[in-house]
C-alpha positions as CSV (number, residue, x, y, z in Angstrom):
1,M,-34.0,168.3,-238.1
2,R,-35.6,171.6,-238.1
3,M,-39.2,172.2,-236.7
4,N,-41.6,174.8,-238.1
5,L,-42.8,176.8,-235.1
6,A,-45.2,179.0,-237.0
7,P,-48.4,176.9,-236.4
8,V,-47.5,176.6,-232.6
9,M,-46.8,180.3,-232.3
10,S,-50.1,181.1,-234.1
11,I,-52.1,178.9,-231.7
12,A,-50.3,180.5,-228.7
13,L,-51.0,184.0,-229.9
14,L,-54.7,183.1,-230.5
15,C,-55.0,181.7,-227.0
16,A,-53.4,184.8,-225.5
17,A,-55.8,187.0,-227.5
18,C,-58.8,185.0,-226.2
19,G,-57.9,185.4,-222.5
20,G,-55.0,183.1,-222.2
21,G,-57.1,180.0,-221.4
22,K,-58.7,181.7,-218.3
23,P,-62.1,180.0,-217.6
24,S,-65.0,182.3,-218.3
25,V,-67.7,183.1,-215.8
26,N,-71.3,182.6,-216.6
27,L,-72.6,186.0,-215.3
28,Q,-76.2,185.0,-215.6
29,A,-75.7,181.9,-213.5
30,E,-73.8,184.0,-210.9
31,G,-76.6,186.5,-210.8
32,E,-79.1,183.7,-210.1
33,K,-76.9,182.6,-207.2
34,V,-77.1,186.0,-205.7
35,R,-80.9,186.1,-206.2
36,A,-81.2,182.7,-204.5
37,L,-79.1,184.0,-201.6
38,D,-81.4,187.0,-201.3
39,E,-84.4,184.5,-200.9
40,K,-82.5,182.5,-198.3
41,W,-81.7,185.7,-196.4
42,V,-85.3,186.8,-196.3
43,K,-86.3,183.3,-195.1
44,A,-83.7,183.4,-192.3
45,I,-85.1,186.8,-191.2
46,A,-88.7,185.4,-191.2
47,D,-87.4,182.5,-189.2
48,K,-85.5,184.9,-186.9
49,N,-82.4,182.7,-187.3
50,L,-79.5,185.0,-186.5
51,D,-76.8,182.5,-187.6
52,K,-78.3,182.1,-191.0
53,V,-78.8,185.9,-191.4
54,M,-75.1,186.4,-190.5
55,S,-74.0,183.7,-192.8
56,V,-74.5,185.9,-195.9
57,Y,-72.0,188.5,-194.6
58,G,-68.3,188.4,-195.3
59,A,-65.9,188.9,-192.3
60,D,-65.2,192.5,-193.4
61,A,-68.8,193.5,-194.1
62,V,-70.3,196.8,-193.2
63,F,-73.9,197.7,-192.4
64,L,-75.0,201.3,-193.3
65,Q,-78.3,202.0,-191.5
66,P,-79.9,205.5,-191.8
67,N,-79.1,207.8,-188.8
68,Q,-76.6,205.2,-187.3
69,P,-72.9,204.8,-187.3
70,I,-71.4,202.2,-189.6
71,K,-71.5,198.8,-188.1
72,S,-69.2,195.8,-188.7
73,G,-68.1,192.7,-186.9
74,P,-69.8,192.3,-183.4
75,E,-71.8,195.6,-183.9
76,L,-73.3,194.2,-187.1
77,K,-74.3,191.0,-185.4
78,K,-75.8,192.9,-182.4
79,A,-77.8,195.1,-184.8
80,W,-79.3,192.1,-186.4
81,D,-79.9,190.3,-183.1
82,D,-81.7,193.3,-181.7
83,L,-83.8,193.6,-184.9
84,L,-84.7,189.9,-184.9
85,K,-85.9,190.2,-181.3
86,A,-88.2,193.2,-182.1
87,P,-91.9,192.4,-181.5
88,G,-94.0,192.0,-184.6
89,L,-91.0,192.1,-187.0
90,A,-91.8,191.7,-190.6
91,L,-89.0,192.4,-193.1
92,S,-88.8,191.3,-196.7
93,F,-86.9,192.6,-199.7
94,T,-86.9,191.9,-203.4
95,P,-84.1,192.6,-205.9
96,T,-85.1,194.7,-208.9
97,S,-81.7,194.3,-210.5
98,I,-78.5,192.3,-209.9
99,N,-75.5,193.5,-211.7
100,L,-72.1,191.8,-211.9
101,S,-68.6,193.0,-212.8
102,D,-67.2,191.7,-216.0
103,D,-65.0,189.2,-214.2
104,G,-67.8,188.0,-212.0
105,S,-66.1,188.7,-208.7
106,L,-68.4,191.5,-207.5
107,A,-72.2,192.0,-207.7
108,Y,-74.5,194.7,-206.6
109,D,-78.1,194.1,-205.8
110,I,-80.7,196.9,-205.9
111,G,-84.2,196.5,-204.8
112,S,-87.1,197.4,-202.5
113,Y,-88.0,196.4,-198.9
114,Q,-91.0,196.3,-196.7
115,F,-90.6,196.6,-192.9
116,A,-92.8,196.6,-189.8
117,I,-92.4,196.2,-186.1
118,D,-94.5,196.8,-183.0
119,D,-92.7,199.4,-180.9
120,P,-93.8,199.6,-177.2
121,K,-93.7,203.4,-177.2
122,A,-94.6,204.3,-180.8
123,G,-97.0,201.5,-181.6
124,H,-97.1,199.7,-185.0
125,I,-94.4,201.1,-187.3
126,Q,-94.4,200.4,-191.1
127,D,-91.7,201.4,-193.5
128,H,-90.8,200.8,-197.1
129,G,-87.9,201.9,-199.2
130,K,-84.9,200.8,-201.3
131,Y,-81.6,199.1,-200.7
132,L,-78.2,198.5,-202.2
133,V,-76.2,195.4,-201.3
134,V,-72.7,194.7,-202.6
135,W,-71.6,191.1,-202.9
136,R,-68.1,189.7,-203.4
137,R,-67.4,186.2,-204.8
138,N,-64.5,184.4,-203.1
139,E,-63.6,180.9,-204.0
140,G,-67.1,180.4,-205.5
141,D,-69.0,181.7,-202.5
142,W,-70.9,185.0,-202.5
143,R,-70.8,187.1,-199.3
144,V,-72.2,190.6,-198.6
145,V,-69.5,193.2,-198.1
146,A,-71.8,196.3,-197.9
147,D,-75.4,196.5,-196.9
148,S,-77.3,199.8,-197.1
149,F,-80.9,200.9,-197.2
150,S,-83.0,204.1,-197.0
151,S,-86.7,204.8,-196.4
152,D,-89.1,206.2,-199.0
153,V,-91.4,207.3,-196.2
154,P,-91.0,211.1,-195.5
155,M,-89.6,212.0,-192.2
156,P,-92.1,213.6,-189.8
157,P,-91.7,217.3,-189.3
158,P,-89.6,218.3,-186.3
159,P,-91.5,218.9,-183.2
160,G,-92.5,222.5,-182.5
161,P,-91.1,224.5,-179.7
162,E,-94.1,223.6,-177.5
163,A,-92.8,220.0,-177.5
164,A,-89.6,221.2,-175.8
165,G,-91.6,223.3,-173.2
166,K,-91.1,226.6,-175.1
167,P,-94.0,228.6,-176.4
168,S,-94.6,228.7,-180.1
169,A,-94.1,232.0,-181.9
170,A,-97.8,232.7,-181.9
171,E,-98.1,232.0,-178.2
172,A,-95.1,234.2,-177.5
173,A,-96.7,237.1,-179.3
174,K,-99.8,237.0,-177.2
175,P,-99.9,239.1,-174.1
176,A,-99.3,236.9,-171.1
177,A,-102.2,237.1,-168.8
178,A,-100.3,235.4,-166.1
179,D,-97.6,238.1,-166.1
180,T,-100.0,240.9,-165.3
181,K,-100.9,241.5,-161.7
182,P,-104.4,242.5,-160.7
183,V,-104.6,246.1,-159.6
184,A,-105.7,246.4,-156.0
185,P,-108.8,248.5,-155.6
186,A,-108.1,252.0,-154.4
187,A,-108.3,252.5,-150.7
188,P,-111.3,254.5,-149.7
189,E,-110.6,258.1,-148.9
190,K,-110.7,259.1,-145.3
191,K,-112.9,261.9,-144.3
């Protein structure tokens, strides 16, 4: 007995062309999961809960703060611990877009943040800016692999030379009264 394999081969080729039976990922649902994790992250910061803040990070995550070396592992945890202990800390962020790779294994989250602390030396400091966070999905769970932000607030001008104890250009051009010595009155003539 001979079997006609044409229908079986047609179905096999159709399945292969459609992705080989690989389950598809609902990108919108995965994006909403990332958005929900952002909300939980902001709440953990407001609650000053270091363990919950760190739970969003993957084991190989990197933290890219302005004017700081890259932090990962224990340095990343210490950076958050120090920040959560800052007096008057207020930090929130809101994603403006969450984009996923076609296979749903990576996402990046772009948004804005608001930040404030009470610094003992500088007083109340406020900042706002933008951020970029890269997430990776592993076995259904999303974890941050890269976290970066930058301020929209202009940097203050560098201190002038007078701040370093040096005269400014205008002061240096003035004749220095302190460098001149008073002339002693002439001695009276002897007669």
